[in-house]
C-alpha angles and dihedrals in degrees: 000000000000118000125179113228103180146315137245143255104027130194124249122259134035119301094226098179093046092052091044091053091049090049094050093048092049092046092053091050099045098037099039117009098044098045092044089055088072095050122092114223127235103260090210091064108114088223089068091063091048089050093050091051091050093051093047091049092049095047097037089230116166114253104257137139091243092056092047092051091049091053092048092049091058095042123114134180087252090062090055092044091055090043091053099043101031118091113265113195091207091054107028116190126181095227093053090057085073104030091053090063091065099046125088133191096225147339096280091048089054095042094051093049094046092048091056092045091049093049100044105022100075096061093046092046091051091049095049103030127243104284096036088050091053090048090049092048093052094039096053088044089057091047090051093052092048091052089051090050091049091061097034103037095144097048117123092192119093125238115223137176144071093261095106094050092044089050086057089056089050091052091055091046091051091059101038104037108031094147098049114112128231122212109226129191104215116193120180095163126238096004104050137012120163146119113258133184119228133177110268093230091055092050094047093044089054089049091053100041107030100028098040120005097051094044089046092054093045096046101032091245106313106064089214087264102086092258112140097220091166090058091051092050092045092050093048093049089047089055092049092052092046093051095046092046092048091052092053094047091048092053092049095047095047098042093079095057098104097053146299121312115241111204125308110305123217120235090245094052092050093046091051092051092049093047089051090051094245094135095156092060091044091051092050090053093046103045118084092034115132119244091258094046090054095047108130090338088134128046118238093260096045091045092055093044094052094042092050091051092049091051093048094048096053102267100116098154093052090045092052091050090050093050090048091051089048089056091047091052098038106023094161099023125134092262098040092105090055091049091050092050093046092049092044095050091048091053092046103042103026105030100028093234104138095165093052089045091051091061092057097042094051091047090052091056090054093055099067097255126194118265091258093049092046090051091052091048093051091047089054092048091050089052090051091049090053090056094056125099088221122039113255114234128221099022 
């Protein structure tokens, strides 16, 4: 058995929306789902007949009185509640797209989902902000449900659970925090029991491929166990698209911070301005360029010189965009470690994004940096470690 226990590093502050979502999901389960599980339904309720038909269709049971009586004997008011408010692909209703996200089929279903939300939600919420995070959670949850419906359009059974929305959170995390580490409790009783650390991208990749994509392909989307693999995959892909799109928009919106762009500069004109020390004029020519227009417009050295000037002169957003473009253009270049450290320290000390900074600083250490660059990276990592509730190991 492999059970995630937490991730590191974590952002400062309280993830209000993440905790609120956990609270709402738990409240629905313990105040509604659990009590209704002990209540027998009124067998004259028309919903009972719809439920019986759905179960018989899903199981392929022959229509007989004995089968019907067996279904009714095991029926509770909670079953009908989930049947009514879960999302049924054969009878799609707008309201159930949302209500289904807050219903769970049992305690372990709830516990597993809330554990994943608690581990991964805080970093994504901090990266997006509270209300955008809530919108992203609900939006990827809707996308997940629609993907499930696409592959199970004739199903009479409802899909319930927060798994699709949480998979959207995991997709965002996969893009934004690839070098975070996840603490895993690994138990192969009686041979091995220990807590291990694994790269977040490896853990989430395993979740997507081994836990969902392979079962989805084998089982045509349902796994024969009631698990909505298609919803998990749809939510995860929705999160990937959201994170990538957000990155691109952020770079476009922040690139104009240092001034207005005047025409499309040539590489030679920018290089001459930087060599002459006229950084302000160079910045004015550079900012406002689209990502494609700026591709390899500057050499490695000139890119670092201009980005460093922008950061020092109070244009941190523009500087961060420039360092990120530098890493896109020269990912393994001679000055890539310096660009990673400069971007990481900006995110840490200016924007208060320790988890985003961590990605850059760790990457810098893996690229054979100079002694000075390595020292700056380790200072930043030590600062991140000091912000954590639990001491990070191995920095």
